[in-house]
C-alpha positions as CSV (number, residue, x, y, z in Angstrom):
1,M,128.8,94.7,87.4
2,M,130.8,92.0,88.7
3,S,134.0,92.6,90.8
4,T,136.3,90.6,92.9
5,M,137.3,91.5,96.1
6,A,139.2,89.7,99.0
7,I,136.7,87.5,101.4
8,A,135.9,88.8,105.3
9,P,137.4,86.8,107.7
10,P,135.7,84.2,108.9
11,G,131.8,84.2,110.3
12,R,131.3,83.7,113.9
13,R,127.8,82.6,115.3
14,I,125.6,85.6,114.6
15,R,123.9,86.5,118.0
16,A,120.4,86.5,118.6
17,A,118.5,90.5,118.1
18,L,118.5,92.6,120.8
19,L,114.8,93.9,120.7
20,G,114.6,96.4,123.7
21,A,112.0,98.5,124.1
22,L,111.1,97.5,120.7
23,T,112.0,100.7,118.9
24,L,113.6,100.5,115.9
25,A,116.1,103.3,115.3
26,G,114.6,105.0,112.3
27,C,111.4,103.5,111.9
28,D,107.6,104.4,114.2
29,V,106.6,101.9,117.0
30,F,103.9,99.4,115.9
31,D,102.7,96.5,117.6
32,P,105.0,94.5,119.8
33,A,103.6,91.3,119.4
34,A,105.1,91.1,116.3
35,Y,108.3,91.2,117.8
36,Q,108.1,87.8,120.5
37,Q,110.7,85.7,119.3
38,N,114.0,86.0,117.7
39,G,115.2,85.0,114.5
40,A,116.6,81.9,112.7
41,A,119.7,82.2,111.0
42,V,119.7,82.3,106.8
43,T,122.5,81.9,104.9
44,L,123.0,84.6,102.0
45,A,124.1,83.7,98.4
46,D,126.9,84.6,97.7
47,R,126.6,85.7,93.9
48,C,123.5,85.6,92.2
49,E,123.2,83.1,89.3
50,S,119.9,82.6,89.0
51,I,116.7,83.9,91.6
52,A,115.9,80.1,91.7
53,S,119.7,79.7,93.0
54,L,118.7,82.2,96.5
55,P,117.5,81.2,99.9
56,V,113.8,82.0,100.2
57,V,112.8,84.0,103.0
58,Q,108.4,84.2,102.9
59,P,106.7,85.2,105.6
60,A,102.9,85.1,105.6
61,L,103.2,88.3,107.8
62,Q,106.7,89.3,109.3
63,R,109.8,87.3,110.0
64,L,113.1,87.9,111.6
65,V,116.4,87.1,109.9
66,Q,119.9,87.1,110.9
67,L,122.3,87.7,107.8
68,D,125.9,87.4,108.2
69,T,128.2,88.4,104.7
70,R,131.6,88.0,107.2
71,N,132.3,85.2,104.8
72,L,130.7,86.6,101.3
73,A,132.8,89.1,99.1
74,D,132.1,91.7,96.9
75,Q,130.0,90.7,93.8
76,Y,127.8,93.7,93.4
77,R,129.2,97.7,93.8
78,E,127.9,99.5,91.0
79,F,124.4,101.0,92.4
80,S,125.4,104.4,92.3
81,S,122.5,105.1,90.0
82,C,119.7,103.6,92.6
83,T,121.4,104.3,96.5
84,G,122.6,107.4,95.1
85,N,126.6,105.6,96.0
86,E,129.3,102.7,95.1
87,L,128.7,99.5,98.0
88,P,132.2,97.5,97.9
89,G,131.7,96.2,100.8
90,N,130.5,91.9,101.0
91,D,126.8,91.5,100.0
92,G,124.7,89.1,99.7
93,F,121.4,87.5,98.9
94,F,118.2,85.9,99.6
95,A,114.4,86.0,97.3
96,V,111.1,86.6,97.9
97,S,108.1,85.9,96.5
98,M,105.7,88.7,96.2
99,R,102.3,89.9,94.1
100,A,102.0,93.3,92.1
101,G,100.6,96.1,94.4
102,E,101.3,94.3,98.0
103,T,103.4,96.7,100.3
104,W,106.6,94.6,101.7
105,H,108.7,97.0,104.5
106,F,112.8,96.1,105.2
107,H,114.5,96.9,108.5
108,V,118.1,95.9,108.1
109,D,119.4,96.3,112.1
110,L,123.0,96.5,113.2
111,D,124.4,93.2,115.2
112,P,126.1,95.3,118.6
113,S,129.1,93.4,117.3
114,N,129.6,95.6,114.6
115,P,128.2,98.6,115.2
116,D,129.7,100.7,112.9
117,A,128.6,99.1,110.2
118,D,127.3,101.1,106.9
119,P,124.6,98.6,105.6
120,A,122.4,99.5,102.3
121,I,120.1,97.5,100.6
122,Y,117.9,96.8,97.3
123,V,115.0,94.8,95.6
124,L,115.9,93.4,92.3
125,P,113.5,92.0,90.1
126,D,116.6,90.1,88.7
127,C,120.8,89.8,88.9
128,N,121.1,92.4,86.6
129,T,122.6,95.4,88.4
130,Q,121.4,97.7,85.7
131,S,117.8,96.6,87.3
132,C,117.8,98.9,90.2
133,S,115.6,101.4,90.7
134,P,116.0,104.2,93.0
135,V,112.4,103.5,94.8
136,A,113.4,99.4,95.5
137,A,116.6,100.4,97.7
138,S,117.4,102.3,101.3
139,D,121.0,103.9,101.6
140,L,120.3,106.9,103.7
141,C,121.4,106.8,107.2
142,G,125.7,106.0,107.6
143,A,127.6,104.2,109.3
144,G,126.4,103.0,112.9
145,R,122.4,103.1,112.0
146,S,120.0,101.3,110.4
147,E,118.4,101.2,106.8
148,H,114.7,100.4,106.4
149,F,112.0,101.3,103.7
150,S,108.7,99.9,101.8
151,F,108.6,98.7,98.5
152,R,105.8,97.5,96.3
153,P,106.0,95.1,93.1
154,T,104.5,96.2,90.0
155,A,104.4,92.5,88.7
156,D,104.0,89.0,90.1
157,G,107.2,87.3,90.8
158,V,110.2,86.4,92.9
159,Q,112.3,89.4,93.9
160,L,116.1,89.6,94.8
161,I,116.5,91.3,97.8
162,G,120.2,92.3,98.8
163,I,121.9,92.9,101.6
164,D,125.4,95.5,101.1
165,S,127.6,97.7,102.5
166,K,129.2,101.3,102.0
167,V,132.1,99.9,104.0
168,R,134.5,96.7,102.9
169,G,134.3,93.8,104.3
170,G,131.3,92.2,106.2
171,A,128.8,92.5,109.1
172,L,126.2,90.8,111.1
173,Y,122.9,92.2,110.1
174,N,118.7,91.4,111.7
175,V,117.0,91.5,109.2
176,T,113.1,92.2,109.1
177,V,111.0,90.9,106.3
178,V,107.2,92.7,106.9
179,H,104.1,91.9,104.6
180,P,101.7,94.2,106.0
181,L,98.4,93.2,105.2
182,C,96.0,96.2,104.7
183,G,92.2,95.5,106.5
184,N,93.3,93.4,108.9
185,G,92.8,95.4,111.9
186,Q,95.9,95.1,112.9
187,L,99.0,98.2,112.8
188,E,101.5,96.5,111.7
189,H,105.4,97.9,111.3
190,G,105.6,100.3,108.4
191,E,101.7,101.2,107.9
192,P,101.2,104.3,108.7
193,C,97.3,103.0,109.8
194,D,94.8,100.6,109.0
195,D,91.5,101.0,107.3
196,A,90.1,98.1,109.6
197,R,91.5,99.8,113.2
198,A,89.6,102.5,114.4
199,Q,92.0,105.6,115.5
200,A,90.7,108.7,116.9
201,G,91.2,112.0,114.9
202,V,92.5,109.5,112.3
203,T,91.6,109.0,108.4
204,C,92.7,106.4,106.7
205,E,91.8,105.0,103.0
206,R,94.1,101.9,102.1
207,C,96.2,102.0,105.0
208,H,97.4,106.1,104.0
209,K,96.6,108.6,106.4
210,V,94.5,111.4,104.7
211,L,95.3,114.8,106.0
212,T,92.1,116.8,106.0
213,R,92.3,119.6,108.4
214,A,94.2,122.4,108.1
215,Q,97.9,121.9,110.6
216,D,97.2,118.5,110.8
217,T,100.1,116.7,111.1
218,E,103.0,113.9,110.1
219,V,104.5,113.3,113.3
220,G,104.4,110.1,115.1
221,V,103.3,108.2,111.9
222,A,105.7,105.9,109.1
223,N,105.5,108.1,105.9
224,D,108.9,108.0,104.7
225,D,108.3,106.6,101.0
226,Y,106.2,106.5,98.7
227,V,104.7,103.6,100.0
228,N,103.6,105.3,103.4
229,A,103.1,109.0,102.1
230,M,100.4,110.7,103.8
231,V,97.7,112.0,101.3
232,V,96.9,115.4,101.3
233,R,93.3,116.2,100.8
234,P,91.4,119.1,102.7
235,A,87.5,117.8,104.0
236,D,84.4,117.9,102.2
237,G,86.1,118.6,98.7
238,A,87.3,121.7,99.4
239,P,90.0,122.8,96.7
240,L,94.1,122.2,97.6
241,Q,94.3,126.4,98.1
242,G,97.3,127.6,101.0
243,F,96.7,124.2,102.7
244,P,99.1,123.7,105.2
245,V,100.3,120.4,107.4
246,Q,102.9,120.2,110.0
247,G,105.9,118.4,110.3
248,T,109.0,117.6,111.5
249,V,112.3,116.0,109.8
250,G,115.5,114.9,110.8
251,G,117.8,111.6,111.1
252,C,118.1,109.6,107.9
253,D,114.3,109.5,107.3
254,V,112.8,111.8,104.7
255,D,108.6,112.7,104.7
256,M,106.6,112.1,101.9
257,F,103.1,113.3,101.2
258,S,100.6,112.9,98.1
259,F,97.7,114.5,96.3
260,D,95.9,114.8,93.4
261,A,95.7,117.7,91.2
262,A,93.7,117.4,87.4
263,E,95.1,118.6,84.4
264,G,96.1,122.3,84.0
265,V,96.2,123.3,87.9
266,A,99.7,125.1,89.1
267,I,100.9,124.2,91.8
268,T,103.1,125.2,94.1
269,A,104.8,124.4,97.8
270,T,106.5,126.0,100.8
271,L,108.3,125.0,103.8
272,A,108.2,127.4,106.4
273,P,109.8,127.1,110.7
274,R,107.6,126.5,113.2
275,N,108.5,127.3,116.7
276,G,111.0,129.9,116.6
277,A,113.3,127.9,114.0
278,T,115.3,128.3,110.9
279,C,115.6,126.4,107.7
280,P,118.9,124.5,108.2
281,P,121.6,123.9,105.3
282,G,120.2,121.2,103.2
283,L,116.8,121.1,103.0
284,A,115.3,120.0,100.3
285,L,111.8,120.5,98.6
286,A,111.1,118.0,95.8
287,L,107.7,117.7,93.7
288,L,107.6,113.8,91.9
289,R,105.0,112.5,90.1
290,S,103.1,109.1,89.5
291,D,103.4,107.5,86.4
292,T,100.2,106.2,86.7
293,V,97.5,108.4,84.4
294,T,94.1,108.1,86.1
295,P,94.8,109.2,89.5
296,P,94.1,108.2,92.4
297,A,97.5,106.4,92.7
298,L,98.4,105.5,95.9
299,T,100.3,101.8,94.8
300,A,102.1,103.8,92.5
301,A,105.8,104.9,92.4
302,P,106.6,108.4,91.7
303,V,109.2,109.7,89.5
304,A,111.3,112.6,89.3
305,F,109.4,115.6,87.7
306,T,112.4,118.3,86.4
307,E,110.3,120.4,85.2
308,A,108.8,122.4,88.6
309,T,111.1,124.8,89.9
310,V,112.7,125.2,93.4
311,T,113.7,128.7,94.9
312,T,114.5,129.5,98.0
313,A,114.2,132.7,100.6
314,A,116.3,132.7,104.0
315,G,117.3,128.2,103.4
316,C,113.8,127.5,102.8
317,P,112.3,125.7,99.5
318,T,109.5,126.6,97.5
319,V,108.6,124.0,94.4
320,T,106.2,125.7,91.7
321,L,105.2,123.9,88.9
322,P,102.8,126.8,86.5
323,R,100.8,124.0,85.1
324,A,100.5,120.2,84.9
325,A,100.2,118.3,81.6
326,R,98.2,115.9,83.0
327,A,95.6,114.8,85.7
328,S,98.1,112.8,88.1
329,T,98.9,111.6,91.8
330,W,101.7,114.3,93.4
331,F,104.3,113.6,95.8
332,L,106.5,115.7,97.9
333,Q,109.7,115.1,99.5
334,V,110.9,116.6,102.4
335,A,114.3,115.9,103.1
336,V,117.7,117.3,105.4
337,R,121.1,116.5,103.7
338,P,122.8,116.1,106.2
339,A,120.7,115.5,108.7
340,P,120.4,118.3,111.9
341,A,121.3,117.7,115.4
342,T,117.9,118.1,116.4
343,E,114.7,117.8,114.4
344,F,113.3,121.0,112.1
345,P,109.9,121.6,113.2
346,Y,108.5,122.6,109.6
347,T,104.7,124.0,107.8
348,L,104.4,122.8,104.5
349,T,101.5,124.7,102.7
350,V,100.3,122.9,99.4
351,D,98.4,124.8,96.4
352,A,96.8,123.3,93.5
353,R,94.1,125.8,91.3
């Protein structure tokens, strides 16, 4: 798994983060108080011999760090199993100590000196690239775009954080490491809602927004990975039958929704355009299942579920599962690849009966 590449040119002093209007590309706006100071430079480890040898970044809530991979080498590149791509750029590593079930959010922002960089980020429990998981990595957005994702460890321990690239050589990055605390009354970066923070018209459960009314919307709230998936659950215990929710998808983000279904139910979900739009090329709808046997499983990572059937009509997908083998929490993922020039407005209709 290790490869040898030429070392990038000598580094220059890392620039201070440009925080601007506090709208990090690809992420939703959050409490600006979290970004009132510039980050300090952290020297990444070039190689991972052991996690104990890595520099530690350990925020109580959030920390912005400035990272430089230009003096490093390409030690790890075989990540197609989790990121979908090989990563031939320079890579560097730091460590974060985590507890099982905690939420962690990572945002890789490009330094203005390298606007065409193409970053990737991944989390590993050890220095073995085969430990990589698709739910613990982000490499979706392409050159010139930031990357971000949330992660929940399944066990206590120190996790390796790798900063990598699809572009050869190194670059400067401003990386935000956030540890959102559900129930503290603050709406932190990567947190759709907080149980202790009242929001008009929002039902919040373990810091997941719950869509309880027909035509509720996901727009304007983070829900682009399983950690922040919006829960689809009709109010007053009504059955989940032909239940519509609204959304828009575009850029490099995806939309994630979750719902609970009992053993034996049939599941059908359909995407349809709104506002006179048409379904764009590359529109996809995927059904995933939590490995946790007993729902609700809002903290469990979903896995791909190949037994479902996907059909399309006029480019609009429908996913169907005739019978759920067991009670589970299910996830629906909406994505468009390649990303359209404008966001696609859709209605997602979910039926589980």
